[in-house]
N, CA, C and O atoms as CSV, one atom per row, in Angstrom:
chain,resi,resn,atom,element,x,y,z
A,1,MET,N,N,-1.513,-49.965,-25.440
A,1,MET,CA,C,-2.024,-48.642,-25.707
A,1,MET,C,C,-1.895,-47.749,-24.483
A,1,MET,O,O,-1.564,-46.570,-24.611
A,2,ASP,N,N,-2.151,-48.292,-23.304
A,2,ASP,CA,C,-2.038,-47.513,-22.072
A,2,ASP,C,C,-0.600,-47.085,-21.813
A,2,ASP,O,O,-0.363,-45.981,-21.322
A,3,GLU,N,N,0.352,-47.935,-22.132
A,3,GLU,CA,C,1.763,-47.596,-21.908
A,3,GLU,C,C,2.196,-46.461,-22.823
A,3,GLU,O,O,2.950,-45.584,-22.401
A,4,ALA,N,N,1.738,-46.462,-24.052
A,4,ALA,CA,C,2.075,-45.395,-24.997
A,4,ALA,C,C,1.444,-44.075,-24.542
A,4,ALA,O,O,2.077,-43.020,-24.600
A,5,PHE,N,N,0.204,-44.150,-24.094
A,5,PHE,CA,C,-0.480,-42.952,-23.606
A,5,PHE,C,C,0.235,-42.388,-22.377
A,5,PHE,O,O,0.407,-41.175,-22.262
A,6,MET,N,N,0.652,-43.266,-21.458
A,6,MET,CA,C,1.375,-42.831,-20.260
A,6,MET,C,C,2.704,-42.189,-20.635
A,6,MET,O,O,3.085,-41.176,-20.049
A,7,ALA,N,N,3.410,-42.759,-21.597
A,7,ALA,CA,C,4.697,-42.218,-22.026
A,7,ALA,C,C,4.504,-40.830,-22.641
A,7,ALA,O,O,5.281,-39.916,-22.364
A,8,ILE,N,N,3.484,-40.671,-23.464
A,8,ILE,CA,C,3.206,-39.367,-24.078
A,8,ILE,C,C,2.815,-38.348,-23.005
A,8,ILE,O,O,3.237,-37.194,-23.070
A,9,ALA,N,N,2.033,-38.753,-22.042
A,9,ALA,CA,C,1.622,-37.850,-20.959
A,9,ALA,C,C,2.824,-37.406,-20.137
A,9,ALA,O,O,2.943,-36.230,-19.794
A,10,ILE,N,N,3.707,-38.332,-19.823
A,10,ILE,CA,C,4.895,-37.987,-19.032
A,10,ILE,C,C,5.794,-37.043,-19.814
A,10,ILE,O,O,6.288,-36.062,-19.258
A,11,VAL,N,N,6.014,-37.322,-21.091
A,11,VAL,CA,C,6.833,-36.449,-21.930
A,11,VAL,C,C,6.195,-35.055,-22.030
A,11,VAL,O,O,6.899,-34.047,-21.960
A,12,ALA,N,N,4.878,-34.996,-22.191
A,12,ALA,CA,C,4.190,-33.712,-22.277
A,12,ALA,C,C,4.336,-32.923,-20.975
A,12,ALA,O,O,4.551,-31.711,-20.997
A,13,ILE,N,N,4.219,-33.602,-19.868
A,13,ILE,CA,C,4.372,-32.927,-18.571
A,13,ILE,C,C,5.782,-32.384,-18.414
A,13,ILE,O,O,5.972,-31.245,-17.988
A,14,ILE,N,N,6.770,-33.202,-18.758
A,14,ILE,CA,C,8.167,-32.796,-18.570
A,14,ILE,C,C,8.565,-31.670,-19.521
A,14,ILE,O,O,9.188,-30.696,-19.099
A,15,PHE,N,N,8.208,-31.794,-20.804
A,15,PHE,CA,C,8.705,-30.851,-21.799
A,15,PHE,C,C,7.749,-29.714,-22.148
A,15,PHE,O,O,8.152,-28.778,-22.840
A,16,VAL,N,N,6.512,-29.762,-21.699
A,16,VAL,CA,C,5.563,-28.693,-22.021
A,16,VAL,C,C,5.061,-28.013,-20.751
A,16,VAL,O,O,5.180,-26.796,-20.613
A,17,ALA,N,N,4.511,-28.773,-19.840
A,17,ALA,CA,C,3.874,-28.191,-18.664
A,17,ALA,C,C,4.894,-27.540,-17.727
A,17,ALA,O,O,4.685,-26.417,-17.270
A,18,CYS,N,N,5.984,-28.233,-17.443
A,18,CYS,CA,C,6.981,-27.673,-16.514
A,18,CYS,C,C,7.569,-26.359,-17.023
A,18,CYS,O,O,7.601,-25.385,-16.271
A,19,PRO,N,N,8.040,-26.294,-18.283
A,19,PRO,CA,C,8.543,-25.000,-18.768
A,19,PRO,C,C,7.466,-23.913,-18.809
A,19,PRO,O,O,7.761,-22.743,-18.566
A,20,ALA,N,N,6.229,-24.290,-19.112
A,20,ALA,CA,C,5.152,-23.302,-19.154
A,20,ALA,C,C,4.908,-22.703,-17.767
A,20,ALA,O,O,4.751,-21.491,-17.624
A,21,VAL,N,N,4.879,-23.557,-16.761
A,21,VAL,CA,C,4.695,-23.068,-15.385
A,21,VAL,C,C,5.876,-22.187,-14.977
A,21,VAL,O,O,5.690,-21.125,-14.382
A,22,PHE,N,N,7.070,-22.626,-15.293
A,22,PHE,CA,C,8.273,-21.855,-14.961
A,22,PHE,C,C,8.226,-20.477,-15.616
A,22,PHE,O,O,8.477,-19.470,-14.953
A,23,MET,N,N,7.905,-20.421,-16.914
A,23,MET,CA,C,7.856,-19.131,-17.617
A,23,MET,C,C,6.734,-18.242,-17.087
A,23,MET,O,O,6.881,-17.021,-17.041
A,24,HIS,N,N,5.624,-18.841,-16.688
A,24,HIS,CA,C,4.524,-18.053,-16.128
A,24,HIS,C,C,4.969,-17.339,-14.854
A,24,HIS,O,O,4.762,-16.134,-14.708
A,25,TYR,N,N,5.575,-18.077,-13.942
A,25,TYR,CA,C,5.987,-17.468,-12.680
A,25,TYR,C,C,7.162,-16.521,-12.861
A,25,TYR,O,O,7.316,-15.575,-12.089
A,26,GLN,N,N,7.981,-16.756,-13.853
A,26,GLN,CA,C,9.073,-15.827,-14.143
A,26,GLN,C,C,8.493,-14.492,-14.642
A,26,GLN,O,O,8.973,-13.425,-14.260
A,27,ALA,N,N,7.478,-14.556,-15.481
A,27,ALA,CA,C,6.828,-13.331,-15.962
A,27,ALA,C,C,6.139,-12.596,-14.809
A,27,ALA,O,O,6.194,-11.369,-14.738
A,28,GLU,N,N,5.499,-13.329,-13.917
A,28,GLU,CA,C,4.860,-12.699,-12.754
A,28,GLU,C,C,5.887,-12.013,-11.867
A,28,GLU,O,O,5.626,-10.932,-11.338
A,29,LEU,N,N,7.040,-12.623,-11.700
A,29,LEU,CA,C,8.098,-12.033,-10.894
A,29,LEU,C,C,8.593,-10.737,-11.516
A,29,LEU,O,O,8.858,-9.769,-10.803
A,30,ARG,N,N,8.719,-10.707,-12.817
A,30,ARG,CA,C,9.150,-9.471,-13.490
A,30,ARG,C,C,8.137,-8.350,-13.290
A,30,ARG,O,O,8.513,-7.190,-13.117
A,31,LYS,N,N,6.861,-8.697,-13.313
A,31,LYS,CA,C,5.817,-7.688,-13.121
A,31,LYS,C,C,5.898,-7.076,-11.729
A,31,LYS,O,O,5.757,-5.862,-11.575
A,32,THR,N,N,6.122,-7.899,-10.723
A,32,THR,CA,C,6.122,-7.386,-9.354
A,32,THR,C,C,7.406,-6.642,-9.013
A,32,THR,O,O,7.425,-5.879,-8.047
A,33,LYS,N,N,8.468,-6.836,-9.769
A,33,LYS,CA,C,9.712,-6.127,-9.486
A,33,LYS,C,C,9.623,-4.658,-9.860
A,33,LYS,O,O,10.309,-3.832,-9.257
A,34,SER,N,N,8.799,-4.310,-10.835
A,34,SER,CA,C,8.702,-2.927,-11.261
A,34,SER,C,C,7.680,-2.194,-10.397
A,34,SER,O,O,6.726,-2.785,-9.891
A,35,ILE,N,N,7.903,-0.906,-10.244
A,35,ILE,CA,C,7.010,-0.094,-9.429
A,35,ILE,C,C,5.848,0.378,-10.311
A,35,ILE,O,O,6.052,0.761,-11.463
A,36,SER,N,N,4.659,0.347,-9.772
A,36,SER,CA,C,3.488,0.761,-10.543
A,36,SER,C,C,3.411,2.288,-10.582
A,36,SER,O,O,4.076,2.971,-9.803
A,37,THR,N,N,2.608,2.807,-11.483
A,37,THR,CA,C,2.473,4.264,-11.597
A,37,THR,C,C,1.830,4.852,-10.346
A,37,THR,O,O,2.174,5.960,-9.935
A,38,ASP,N,N,0.896,4.117,-9.738
A,38,ASP,CA,C,0.283,4.605,-8.491
A,38,ASP,C,C,1.317,4.669,-7.373
A,38,ASP,O,O,1.350,5.633,-6.608
A,39,ASP,N,N,2.166,3.638,-7.277
A,39,ASP,CA,C,3.206,3.642,-6.255
A,39,ASP,C,C,4.205,4.768,-6.509
A,39,ASP,O,O,4.663,5.425,-5.574
A,40,GLU,N,N,4.535,4.983,-7.771
A,40,GLU,CA,C,5.465,6.054,-8.116
A,40,GLU,C,C,4.893,7.414,-7.739
A,40,GLU,O,O,5.607,8.275,-7.226
A,41,ARG,N,N,3.599,7.603,-7.996
A,41,ARG,CA,C,2.930,8.855,-7.638
A,41,ARG,C,C,2.902,9.031,-6.117
A,41,ARG,O,O,3.122,10.133,-5.614
A,42,LEU,N,N,2.635,7.956,-5.397
A,42,LEU,CA,C,2.602,8.020,-3.935
A,42,LEU,C,C,3.972,8.391,-3.375
A,42,LEU,O,O,4.067,9.217,-2.467
A,43,VAL,N,N,5.034,7.786,-3.908
A,43,VAL,CA,C,6.389,8.105,-3.445
A,43,VAL,C,C,6.714,9.565,-3.731
A,43,VAL,O,O,7.316,10.244,-2.899
A,44,ASP,N,N,6.316,10.049,-4.906
A,44,ASP,CA,C,6.567,11.443,-5.255
A,44,ASP,C,C,5.821,12.384,-4.305
A,44,ASP,O,O,6.382,13.383,-3.855
A,45,ASP,N,N,4.565,12.068,-4.000
A,45,ASP,CA,C,3.794,12.897,-3.056
A,45,ASP,C,C,4.424,12.878,-1.661
A,45,ASP,O,O,4.502,13.912,-0.998
A,46,LEU,N,N,4.865,11.717,-1.225
A,46,LEU,CA,C,5.510,11.621,0.085
A,46,LEU,C,C,6.806,12.424,0.121
A,46,LEU,O,O,7.117,13.067,1.123
A,47,TRP,N,N,7.556,12.384,-0.972
A,47,TRP,CA,C,8.810,13.140,-1.046
A,47,TRP,C,C,8.529,14.647,-0.961
A,47,TRP,O,O,9.213,15.373,-0.240
A,48,LYS,N,N,7.523,15.103,-1.700
A,48,LYS,CA,C,7.182,16.526,-1.673
A,48,LYS,C,C,6.695,16.943,-0.285
A,48,LYS,O,O,7.036,18.025,0.193
A,49,THR,N,N,5.908,16.096,0.355
A,49,THR,CA,C,5.429,16.388,1.703
A,49,THR,C,C,6.586,16.462,2.685
A,49,THR,O,O,6.629,17.352,3.535
A,50,ALA,N,N,7.518,15.537,2.573
A,50,ALA,CA,C,8.691,15.546,3.463
A,50,ALA,C,C,9.511,16.812,3.267
A,50,ALA,O,O,10.005,17.381,4.241
A,51,GLN,N,N,9.665,17.263,2.024
A,51,GLN,CA,C,10.410,18.497,1.771
A,51,GLN,C,C,9.706,19.702,2.376
A,51,GLN,O,O,10.344,20.573,2.968
A,52,ARG,N,N,8.366,19.747,2.222
A,52,ARG,CA,C,7.605,20.857,2.823
A,52,ARG,C,C,7.744,20.862,4.338
A,52,ARG,O,O,7.948,21.911,4.948
A,53,LEU,N,N,7.632,19.679,4.943
A,53,LEU,CA,C,7.755,19.596,6.400
A,53,LEU,C,C,9.150,20.001,6.862
A,53,LEU,O,O,9.306,20.656,7.893
A,54,GLU,N,N,10.160,19.607,6.096
A,54,GLU,CA,C,11.526,19.989,6.462
A,54,GLU,C,C,11.700,21.508,6.407
A,54,GLU,O,O,12.327,22.096,7.289
A,55,ARG,N,N,11.145,22.140,5.375
A,55,ARG,CA,C,11.219,23.609,5.299
A,55,ARG,C,C,10.481,24.267,6.470
A,55,ARG,O,O,10.936,25.274,7.013
A,56,ARG,N,N,9.337,23.688,6.852
A,56,ARG,CA,C,8.582,24.256,7.976
A,56,ARG,C,C,9.361,24.123,9.285
A,56,ARG,O,O,9.392,25.053,10.090
A,57,VAL,N,N,9.984,22.971,9.490
A,57,VAL,CA,C,10.774,22.773,10.709
A,57,VAL,C,C,11.946,23.755,10.737
A,57,VAL,O,O,12.249,24.342,11.775
A,58,GLU,N,N,12.601,23.927,9.586
A,58,GLU,CA,C,13.715,24.885,9.530
A,58,GLU,C,C,13.237,26.302,9.828
A,58,GLU,O,O,13.925,27.061,10.512
A,59,ALA,N,N,12.056,26.662,9.316
A,59,ALA,CA,C,11.506,27.996,9.591
A,59,ALA,C,C,11.198,28.147,11.078
A,59,ALA,O,O,11.488,29.185,11.672
A,60,LEU,N,N,10.614,27.118,11.676
A,60,LEU,CA,C,10.319,27.180,13.116
A,60,LEU,C,C,11.593,27.272,13.942
A,60,LEU,O,O,11.648,28.013,14.923
A,61,GLU,N,N,12.613,26.524,13.551
A,61,GLU,CA,C,13.883,26.600,14.280
A,61,GLU,C,C,14.507,27.979,14.161
A,61,GLU,O,O,15.093,28.486,15.117
A,62,THR,N,N,14.382,28.591,12.978
A,62,THR,CA,C,14.902,29.951,12.800
A,62,THR,C,C,14.163,30.934,13.701
A,62,THR,O,O,14.778,31.796,14.329
A,63,ILE,N,N,12.838,30.799,13.760
A,63,ILE,CA,C,12.050,31.673,14.637
A,63,ILE,C,C,12.444,31.449,16.098
A,63,ILE,O,O,12.633,32.406,16.849
A,64,LEU,N,N,12.566,30.190,16.493
A,64,LEU,CA,C,12.949,29.896,17.878
A,64,LEU,C,C,14.342,30.413,18.192
A,64,LEU,O,O,14.587,30.896,19.297
A,65,ASP,N,N,15.271,30.316,17.223
A,65,ASP,CA,C,16.624,30.832,17.453
A,65,ASP,C,C,16.606,32.333,17.727
A,65,ASP,O,O,17.403,32.829,18.524
A,66,LYS,N,N,15.695,33.062,17.068
A,66,LYS,CA,C,15.605,34.509,17.281
A,66,LYS,C,C,14.858,34.848,18.565
A,66,LYS,O,O,15.266,35.741,19.307
A,67,GLU,N,N,13.749,34.127,18.830
A,67,GLU,CA,C,12.897,34.447,19.978
A,67,GLU,C,C,13.420,33.875,21.295
A,67,GLU,O,O,13.336,34.525,22.337
A,68,ALA,N,N,13.958,32.665,21.242
A,68,ALA,CA,C,14.467,32.006,22.460
A,68,ALA,C,C,15.792,31.324,22.118
A,68,ALA,O,O,15.816,30.126,21.836
A,69,PRO,N,N,16.890,32.077,22.140
A,69,PRO,CA,C,18.171,31.552,21.674
A,69,PRO,C,C,18.666,30.304,22.420
A,69,PRO,O,O,19.465,29.545,21.870
A,70,ASP,N,N,18.218,30.082,23.632
A,70,ASP,CA,C,18.707,28.939,24.410
A,70,ASP,C,C,17.802,27.713,24.321
A,70,ASP,O,O,17.970,26.778,25.103
A,71,TRP,N,N,16.872,27.693,23.415
A,71,TRP,CA,C,15.918,26.583,23.348
A,71,TRP,C,C,16.592,25.263,23.022
A,71,TRP,O,O,16.125,24.221,23.480
A,72,ARG,N,N,17.654,25.264,22.263
A,72,ARG,CA,C,18.330,24.017,21.891
A,72,ARG,C,C,18.971,23.340,23.108
A,72,ARG,O,O,19.082,22.115,23.159
A,73,GLU,N,N,19.378,24.130,24.060
A,73,GLU,CA,C,20.007,23.565,25.265
A,73,GLU,C,C,19.005,22.778,26.101
A,73,GLU,O,O,19.383,21.830,26.789
A,74,ASP,N,N,17.746,23.156,26.050
A,74,ASP,CA,C,16.709,22.440,26.791
A,74,ASP,C,C,16.352,21.106,26.146
A,74,ASP,O,O,15.757,20.243,26.791
A,75,TYR,N,N,16.707,20.935,24.891
A,75,TYR,CA,C,16.333,19.728,24.145
A,75,TYR,C,C,17.562,19.006,23.584
A,75,TYR,O,O,17.533,18.555,22.439
A,76,ARG,N,N,18.607,18.890,24.344
A,76,ARG,CA,C,19.833,18.243,23.890
A,76,ARG,C,C,19.638,16.753,23.578
A,76,ARG,O,O,20.284,16.222,22.674
A,77,GLU,N,N,18.759,16.082,24.316
A,77,GLU,CA,C,18.575,14.645,24.109
A,77,GLU,C,C,17.881,14.327,22.794
A,77,GLU,O,O,17.929,13.186,22.332
A,78,ARG,N,N,17.249,15.296,22.195
A,78,ARG,CA,C,16.564,15.079,20.924
A,78,ARG,C,C,17.449,15.532,19.781
A,78,ARG,O,O,18.046,16.605,19.864
A,79,PRO,N,N,17.555,14.750,18.715
A,79,PRO,CA,C,18.392,15.166,17.580
A,79,PRO,C,C,17.729,16.292,16.791
A,79,PRO,O,O,16.528,16.252,16.524
A,80,HIS,N,N,18.491,17.255,16.436
A,80,HIS,CA,C,18.017,18.341,15.592
A,80,HIS,C,C,19.209,18.933,14.867
A,80,HIS,O,O,20.358,18.750,15.269
A,81,ALA,N,N,18.920,19.636,13.808
A,81,ALA,CA,C,19.993,20.204,12.974
A,81,ALA,C,C,20.571,21.450,13.598
A,81,ALA,O,O,21.481,22.058,13.034
């Protein structure tokens, strides 16, 4: 009786438990691959902020170009547009 029980347990582990564990972790992996709505909103906010900052920098550079035309020569080591 013990040998039959052991054989059934081993078969159950091999053909039921192992695939179940595999499918569980595969489903978890699919969930983590997609971006959440909160993350999507955060990326969108960061993108909008970066665009605003870029426009502000361009406006400041335009003002500096008019007020102090040689300012770029003083800052050659720093990258700028």
